[in-house]
ZAMARGU-4260 file (C-alpha; in steps of 0.2 Angstrom, whole numbers, plus 5000, padded with zeros to 4 digits):
<rodrens>
0) 4104/4747/5415 | 4088/4743/5425 | 4081/4725/5424 | 4063/4721/5420 | 4060/4706/5432
5) 4046/4697/5422 | 4056/4696/5405 | 4073/4697/5413 | 4080/4710/5401 | 4085/4728/5402
10) 4072/4741/5403 | 4080/4750/5388 | 4078/4735/5377 | 4060/4734/5382 | 4057/4752/5378
15) 4065/4750/5361 | 4053/4736/5357 | 4038/4744/5364 | 4039/4760/5354 | 4041/4751/5337
20) 4022/4752/5333 | 4021/4770/5336 | 4037/4774/5326 | 4030/4764/5311 | 4014/4774/5313
25) 4023/4790/5312 | 4034/4784/5297 | 4017/4780/5288 | 4009/4796/5292 | 4025/4805/5286
30) 4024/4797/5269 | 4005/4800/5268 | 4007/4819/5272 | 4023/4821/5262 | 4029/4832/5276
35) 4047/4838/5276 | 4058/4826/5286 | 4076/4822/5291 | 4083/4809/5279 | 4085/4792/5288
40) 4095/4784/5274 | 4112/4787/5283 | 4105/4778/5299 | 4099/4764/5288 | 4117/4761/5281
45) 4124/4762/5298 | 4112/4749/5306 | 4112/4738/5290 | 4131/4737/5292 | 4129/4732/5310
50) 4116/4719/5306 | 4129/4711/5293 | 4142/4711/5307 | 4130/4703/5320 | 4137/4686/5316
55) 4120/4677/5316 | 4115/4684/5333 | 4096/4686/5332 | 4095/4697/5347 | 4108/4709/5340
60) 4099/4709/5323 | 4082/4713/5332 | 4090/4727/5342 | 4098/4734/5326 | 4081/4734/5317
65) 4072/4741/5333 | 4085/4755/5335 | 4083/4760/5316 | 4064/4760/5316 | 4064/4771/5332
70) 4076/4783/5324 | 4066/4783/5308 | 4051/4788/5317 | 4060/4802/5326 | 4066/4809/5310
75) 4048/4809/5304 | 4043/4820/5319 | 4037/4807/5332 | 4046/4817/5346 | 4041/4835/5348
80) 4058/4843/5352 | 4052/4857/5364 | 4043/4843/5375 | 4058/4831/5375 | 4070/4845/5380
85) 4058/4851/5394 | 4058/4833/5400 | 4077/4831/5399 | 4079/4848/5409 | 4066/4844/5422
90) 4073/4826/5425 | 4091/4833/5426 | 4086/4846/5439 | 4077/4833/5449 | 4093/4823/5449
95) 4103/4838/5454 | 4092/4840/5469 | 4094/4822/5474 | 4113/4824/5471 | 4113/4838/5483
100) 4103/4829/5496 | 4115/4814/5495 | 4130/4825/5497 | 4123/4834/5512 | 4118/4818/5520
105) 4134/4809/5518 | 4146/4824/5524 | 4133/4831/5536 | 4125/4816/5544 | 4137/4802/5538
110) 4123/4793/5530 | 4124/4786/5513 | 4108/4787/5503 | 4104/4776/5488 | 4089/4779/5477
115) 4091/4763/5466 | 4087/4746/5474 | 4101/4735/5469 | 4089/4721/5466 | 4082/4730/5450
120) 4099/4733/5442 | 4103/4722/5428 | 4114/4708/5433 | 4129/4714/5423 | 4130/4730/5433
125) 4125/4725/5451 | 4143/4728/5457 | 4144/4745/5450 | 4153/4760/5459 | 4137/4766/5464
130) 4138/4756/5480 | 4155/4760/5486 | 4168/4775/5487 | 4181/4777/5474 | 4198/4784/5476
135) 4193/4790/5493 | 4179/4800/5487 | 4160/4798/5489 | 4153/4799/5472 | 4134/4802/5472
140) 4124/4799/5456 | 4106/4801/5461 | 4095/4790/5450 | 4109/4785/5438 | 4120/4770/5441
145) 4136/4779/5440 | 4142/4798/5441 | 4148/4797/5423 | 4131/4792/5418 | 4123/4807/5427
150) 4135/4818/5418 | 4132/4810/5401 | 4114/4813/5402 | 4113/4830/5411 | 4126/4838/5400
155) 4113/4838/5386 | 4101/4846/5398 | 4114/4860/5401 | 4116/4862/5382 | 4097/4864/5381
160) 4096/4877/5394 | 4110/4887/5388 | 4104/4886/5369 | 4085/4887/5370 | 4075/4889/5355
165) 4060/4897/5364 | 4063/4909/5378 | 4078/4918/5386 | 4092/4908/5394 | 4089/4902/5412
170) 4106/4904/5419 | 4101/4899/5436 | 4096/4882/5430 | 4112/4880/5420 | 4122/4884/5435
175) 4112/4871/5445 | 4115/4857/5432 | 4133/4862/5431 | 4135/4861/5450 | 4127/4843/5450
180) 4139/4837/5437 | 4154/4844/5448 | 4147/4836/5464 | 4147/4819/5456 | 4166/4821/5455
185) 4165/4813/5437 | 4180/4820/5428 | 4171/4819/5412 | 4157/4829/5419 | 4168/4842/5426
190) 4177/4844/5409 | 4162/4844/5399 | 4153/4857/5410 | 4167/4869/5409 | 4168/4866/5390
195) 4149/4870/5387 | 4150/4886/5398 | 4165/4892/5389 | 4157/4888/5372 | 4141/4898/5377
200) 4152/4913/5383 | 4162/4912/5367 | 4146/4912/5356 | 4138/4926/5365 | 4152/4938/5362
205) 4147/4950/5347 | 4164/4951/5338 | 4180/4941/5337 | 4189/4954/5347 | 4176/4954/5361
210) 4176/4935/5361 | 4195/4935/5363 | 4194/4948/5377 | 4180/4938/5385 | 4191/4923/5385
215) 4206/4932/5392 | 4196/4940/5405 | 4190/4924/5412 | 4207/4916/5413 | 4213/4924/5429
220) 4196/4921/5437 | 4198/4902/5432 | 4215/4901/5439 | 4210/4909/5455 | 4195/4898/5456
225) 4205/4882/5453 | 4218/4888/5466 | 4203/4891/5479 | 4195/4874/5475 | 4212/4865/5477
230) 4213/4871/5495 | 4197/4861/5498 | 4201/4842/5501 | 4185/4836/5491 | 4189/4846/5475
235) 4208/4843/5477 | 4205/4824/5477 | 4193/4825/5463 | 4204/4835/5452 | 4219/4824/5456
240) 4209/4809/5452 | 4206/4816/5434 | 4223/4823/5430 | 4235/4816/5442 | 4235/4800/5453
245) 4224/4795/5468 | 4227/4778/5475 | 4235/4772/5459 | 4220/4777/5449 | 4219/4790/5435
250) 4202/4794/5427 | 4209/4797/5409 | 4220/4782/5410 | 4206/4772/5416 | 4196/4775/5401
255) 4210/4774/5388 | 4223/4761/5395 | 4215/4746/5386 | 4214/4755/5369 | 4231/4748/5364
260) 4228/4730/5370 | 4211/4729/5360 | 4216/4738/5344 | 4235/4736/5343 | 4234/4718/5337
265) 4221/4722/5324 | 4227/4723/5306 | 4222/4721/5288 | 4204/4716/5285 | 4201/4714/5304
270) 4205/4732/5307 | 4193/4738/5293 | 4178/4727/5298 | 4182/4722/5316 | 4179/4705/5325
275) 4160/4706/5324 | 4146/4711/5336 | 4147/4696/5346 | 4165/4699/5350 | 4167/4705/5368
280) 4184/4712/5375 | 4186/4706/5393 | 4190/4724/5399 | 4182/4741/5398 | 4183/4750/5382
285) 4176/4767/5377 | 4164/4768/5363 | 4177/4773/5350 | 4188/4758/5354 | 4173/4746/5356
290) 4166/4751/5339 | 4183/4748/5331 | 4185/4732/5340 | 4168/4725/5334 | 4165/4735/5318
295) 4182/4741/5312 | 4186/4758/5304 | 4171/4756/5293 | 4159/4756/5308 | 4167/4771/5316
300) 4166/4781/5299 | 4147/4776/5297 | 4143/4781/5314 | 4152/4798/5312 | 4143/4801/5296
305) 4126/4799/5305 | 4130/4814/5316 | 4139/4824/5302 | 4123/4822/5292 | 4114/4831/5306
310) 4127/4844/5309 | 4127/4850/5291 | 4109/4855/5292 | 4116/4871/5301 | 4100/4871/5312
315) 4107/4879/5328 | 4121/4880/5341 | 4111/4868/5351 | 4112/4854/5338 | 4131/4858/5335
320) 4135/4858/5353 | 4125/4841/5356 | 4134/4833/5341 | 4152/4839/5347 | 4148/4833/5365
325) 4142/4816/5359 | 4157/4814/5348 | 4168/4817/5364 | 4157/4805/5374 | 4159/4792/5361
330) 4178/4794/5361 | 4179/4793/5380 | 4163/4784/5387 | 4155/4768/5383 | 4141/4774/5371
335) 4138/4758/5361 | 4121/4751/5367 | 4107/4753/5355 | 4096/4762/5368 | 4110/4775/5370
340) 4112/4778/5352 | 4093/4781/5350 | 4094/4793/5364 | 4109/4803/5358 | 4105/4802/5340
345) 4087/4805/5343 | 4087/4821/5353 | 4097/4829/5339 | 4087/4822/5325 | 4071/4828/5334
350) 4078/4846/5336 | 4083/4846/5317 | 4065/4840/5313 | 4057/4853/5324 | 4067/4867/5317
355) 4063/4862/5299 | 4044/4861/5304 | 4045/4879/5312 | 4054/4885/5296 | 4040/4877/5285
360) 4026/4884/5295 | 4034/4902/5295 | 4036/4900/5276 | 4017/4896/5274 | 4010/4909/5286
</rodrens>
């Protein structure tokens, strides 16, 4: 959501275009070497359908093609999974440090630190929540525009730390990233953080009985922990903002209240194929509702097929957890930009490709 001043378009769009030559080179080399790769056909079907529903918008068509070419390059091995995961983890930890500094500065020195100059933010988002308090809470977001954006990125770093494919789990890093997500007061971040940790503990129990006992053992701890947190005004307001009501606002309702207004009137062919890519609903819609609004049920089904195609590879718990979290984010966040799709599809596709490469090399040697 940062603006490139000279060309006056978003930084994400520039990256999509800039990486096309390298992605095409990787596709070419993949065909030459006949190396094993993740099938890109499902992505092609998804983006081909989006091009058909672009309603003649050349910009949308170009972005669809750019997104597909980048994903095709990723499925051919253009992104080394270990390196990209290290980058995501390090960048997340950097932002956690900046979040902690923002929080201490605000509550200790009454000084609001902003790391993003408003002038470089894309014009559509210059009045973002990053420059004001919400529901009586200071909501830091470090180098991200909003707290939810911080959580949507950092939760994948948390998954990467808890489900490594190299060395042992670094639980200290995981706790730090989780603390960062909680300090943003993002309801989505808080819920996903607890969910990921719960999934990690469940998978690391050896038997069904021990898994059940482990879950039951943590329930009293969780209840006591929530009770203690509710005595602290900061956490009390944060939790009320998610599940109850603070100054007339509820985080869950804020993301879902327009679903009925957008999708309710749709019927027949419109419900199946949507209003087209150029259609813009005047209020905030989550990715699921926005996709139905623009591309109909067919668009949603094609998007889910893309991730199901990666999940059936049965590569690792990391891939499965990433896919599940993406699906949740798709339903309750606005993940419909082409740049976001390349990032979220790409980090999973890269890991699937990396696992296939490791299996291939193990088979040879």
